[in-house]
SERO-4910 file (N, C-alpha, C, O; in steps of 0.05 Angstrom, whole numbers):
BEGIN
 pado doro    nc1    nc2    nc3   cac1   cac2   cac3    cc1    cc2    cc3    oc1    oc2    oc3
  Met    A    258    625   -324    261    629   -296    234    628   -283    215    641   -292
  Asp    A    231    612   -262    206    609   -247    204    630   -225    223    633   -209
  Leu    A    182    644   -225    177    663   -204    165    649   -180    148    631   -183
  Pro    A    173    656   -155    162    642   -132    133    650   -128    125    673   -135
  Glu    A    117    632   -118     89    638   -112     87    651    -85    103    644    -67
  Phe    A     68    669    -82     65    683    -56     36    678    -46     18    674    -62
  Val    A     33    679    -20      7    677     -7      2    700     11     21    713     20
  Lys    A    -23    706     16    -31    728     34    -27    719     63    -28    695     69
  Pro    A    -23    739     81    -20    732    110    -44    717    121    -41    700    139
  Gly    A    -68    722    111    -92    708    120    -90    678    115    -99    662    131
  Arg    A    -79    672     91    -77    643     84    -56    629    102    -61    607    111
  Val    A    -34    643    108    -13    632    125    -25    628    153    -21    608    166
  Ala    A    -40    648    163    -53    647    189    -72    624    191    -74    610    211
  Glu    A    -88    620    170   -107    598    169    -93    571    171   -102    554    186
  Glu    A    -71    568    157    -57    542    157    -43    537    184    -42    515    193
  Leu    A    -33    559    197    -19    556    222    -37    559    247    -28    556    269
  Arg    A    -62    566    242    -82    570    263    -73    592    282    -73    588    307
  Val    A    -65    615    271    -59    639    286    -74    662    274    -87    660    253
  Asn    A    -73    685    287    -86    709    278    -70    721    255    -46    720    255
  Pro    A    -84    731    234    -69    744    212    -51    767    221    -30    771    209
  Lys    A    -58    781    242    -41    802    252    -15    791    263      6    804    261
  Thr    A    -15    767    273      9    754    283     28    749    260     52    753    262
  Val    A     17    739    237     34    734    214     46    760    204     70    761    197
  Thr    A     30    781    203     40    807    194     62    817    213     83    828    204
  Arg    A     58    813    239     79    821    259    104    805    255    126    817    256
  Trp    A    102    779    250    126    762    245    141    773    221    166    774    221
  Ala    A    126    781    200    139    791    176    153    818    181    175    822    172
  Lys    A    139    836    195    151    862    202    176    859    219    196    873    216
  Asp    A    176    839    237    199    834    255    221    818    242    243    815    253
  Gly    A    216    809    217    237    795    203    239    765    210    258    752    202
  Lys    A    219    755    224    219    727    232    212    709    208    220    686    207
  Ile    A    196    719    189    191    705    164    195    724    141    192    749    144
  Lys    A    202    713    118    207    730     95    180    739     83    160    725     84
  Ser    A    180    763     73    156    774     60    164    796     41    187    807     42
  Ile    A    145    804     24    149    827      6    125    845      9    104    836     18
  Leu    A    128    869      1    106    888     -1    100    893    -30    118    899    -46
  Thr    A     75    891    -37     67    896    -65     67    927    -69     69    942    -50
  Pro    A     66    936    -94     64    965    -99     40    978    -84     41   1002    -78
  Gly    A     19    963    -79     -4    973    -64     -1    970    -34    -20    974    -19
  Lys    A     24    964    -24     30    962      4     16    938     18     11    939     42
  Gln    A     11    917      2      0    893     14     22    873     17     39    870      0
  Arg    A     21    858     40     43    840     46     37    812     34     14    803     34
  Arg    A     58    800     24     56    773     13     80    756     24    102    766     27
  Ile    A     74    731     29     94    713     40    100    691     19     81    680      8
  Pro    A    126    685     15    132    664     -4    120    637      5    120    631     29
  Lys    A    110    622    -14     98    597     -8    118    578      5    110    561     21
  Thr    A    143    581     -2    164    564     11    166    569     41    172    551     56
  Glu    A    161    594     49    162    601     78    139    586     92    143    574    113
  Leu    A    115    587     80     92    573     92     98    543     94     92    531    114
  Glu    A    108    532     73    114    503     72    134    496     94    131    475    107
  Ser    A    155    512     98    175    505    118    163    508    146    171    494    165
  Leu    A    145    528    150    132    531    176    114    507    182    113    497    205
  Ile    A    100    497    162     83    473    165     99    448    171     92    433    189
  Arg    A    121    445    157    139    422    161    153    423    188    160    402    199
  Gly    A    157    447    199    170    450    224    200    454    222    214    451    242
  Asp    A    210    460    198    239    463    195    247    492    189    268    497    177
  His    A    230    511    196    236    539    192    257    547    212    256    540    235
  Pro    A    277    563    203    299    570    222    291    586    247    304    584    267
  Asn    A    269    601    246    260    616    269    239    602    286    228    614    304
  Gln    A    234    577    280    214    562    294    225    551    320    249    542    320
  Arg    A    210    550    342    219    538    367    222    508    363    206    495    350
  Arg    A    243    498    375    248    469    373    236    454    397    229    431    394
  Glu    A    234    467    420    223    454    443    205    474    458    207    498    454
  Pro    A    186    464    474    169    482    488    184    499    508    205    491    517
  Pro    A    173    522    515    187    539    534    189    526    561    173    509    568
  Ala    A    209    534    577    213    522    603    189    529    621    177    550    618
  Gly    A    182    510    638    159    515    656    133    503    646    112    510    657
  Gly    A    134    486    627    110    472    619     98    483    594    112    490    575
  Thr    A     72    484    593     57    492    569     60    522    564     66    538    582
  Ala    A     55    529    540     58    557    531     35    574    543     38    597    549
  Arg    A     12    561    545    -12    576    555    -17    568    584    -17    544    591
  Lys    A    -21    588    600    -27    582    628    -56    587    634    -69    603    620
  Lys    A    -66    574    654    -94    577    661    -98    605    672    -81    616    685
  Ala    A   -121    617    666   -128    643    676   -133    641    706   -146    623    715
  Val    A   -122    659    721   -126    660    750   -147    680    756   -146    703    747
  Lys    A   -167    672    772   -188    690    780   -178    707    803   -169    697    823
  Val    A   -181    733    800   -172    752    820   -196    762    836   -215    771    824
  Lys    A   -193    760    862   -215    769    879   -213    799    882   -191    810    888
  Lys    A   -235    813    879   -235    842    883   -237    847    913   -255    838    927
  Thr    A   -218    862    923   -217    868    952   -220    898    957   -220    907    980
  Ala    A   -223    914    937   -225    943    941   -251    949    954   -272    938    947
  Lys    A   -250    967    974   -274    976    988   -288    997    972   -276   1013    958
  Lys    A   -315    997    974   -330   1018    961   -326   1044    976   -328   1045   1000
  Val    A   -321   1065    961   -317   1091    973   -342   1108    967   -351   1109    944
  Pro    A   -353   1120    988   -377   1136    983   -371   1160    965   -349   1170    966
  Pro    A   -391   1168    950   -386   1190    931   -380   1216    948   -390   1219    970
  Ala    A   -363   1233    936   -356   1257    950   -380   1275    952   -398   1275    935
  Lys    A   -380   1291    973   -402   1310    977   -401   1331    955   -380   1339    946
  Gln    A   -424   1339    947   -425   1359    926   -416   1386    938   -424   1394    959
  Thr    A   -400   1399    923   -390   1426    931   -398   1446    910   -406   1439    888
  Gly    A   -396   1471    917   -404   1491    898   -433   1499    902   -449   1485    914
  Gly    A   -439   1522    892   -467   1531    896   -470   1542    924   -453   1538    942
  Arg    A   -491   1556    928   -495   1568    954   -515   1553    970   -536   1545    959
  Arg    A   -510   1547    995   -529   1533   1011   -545   1552   1028   -535   1573   1037
  Arg    A   -569   1546   1032   -587   1562   1049   -582   1554   1078   -579   1531   1084
  Pro    A   -581   1574   1095   -578   1567   1123   -603   1552   1133   -626   1559   1125
  Asn    A   -599   1534   1150   -622   1519   1161   -633   1535   1184   -622   1535   1206
  Asp    A   -656   1548   1180   -668   1564   1201   -691   1550   1215   -706   1562   1230
  Gly    A   -694   1525   1209   -714   1509   1222   -742   1513   1212   -761   1503   1225
  Ser    A   -747   1528   1191   -774   1533   1181   -781   1516   1158   -803   1518   1148
***
């Protein structure tokens, strides 16, 4: 009986050009198959990686999202808030101004 080979999330991330945390999140959400080792480290079957690379994974998007590209340009927001002067200090005792 052949045991399946497993790869670390970092290797999957490297191949798919995503962040390793993204791969871990996919595994936690059940989007890709994974196992936890006795030391609580996550491993992904090599067959999962291969199907993601080929583009035939069941949870992979088939077409781009509606509205164009997945990434949108950053919009620069103009700051319009007015500066508010600092509040007057309160507390403590003030001396009366006797003109001297």
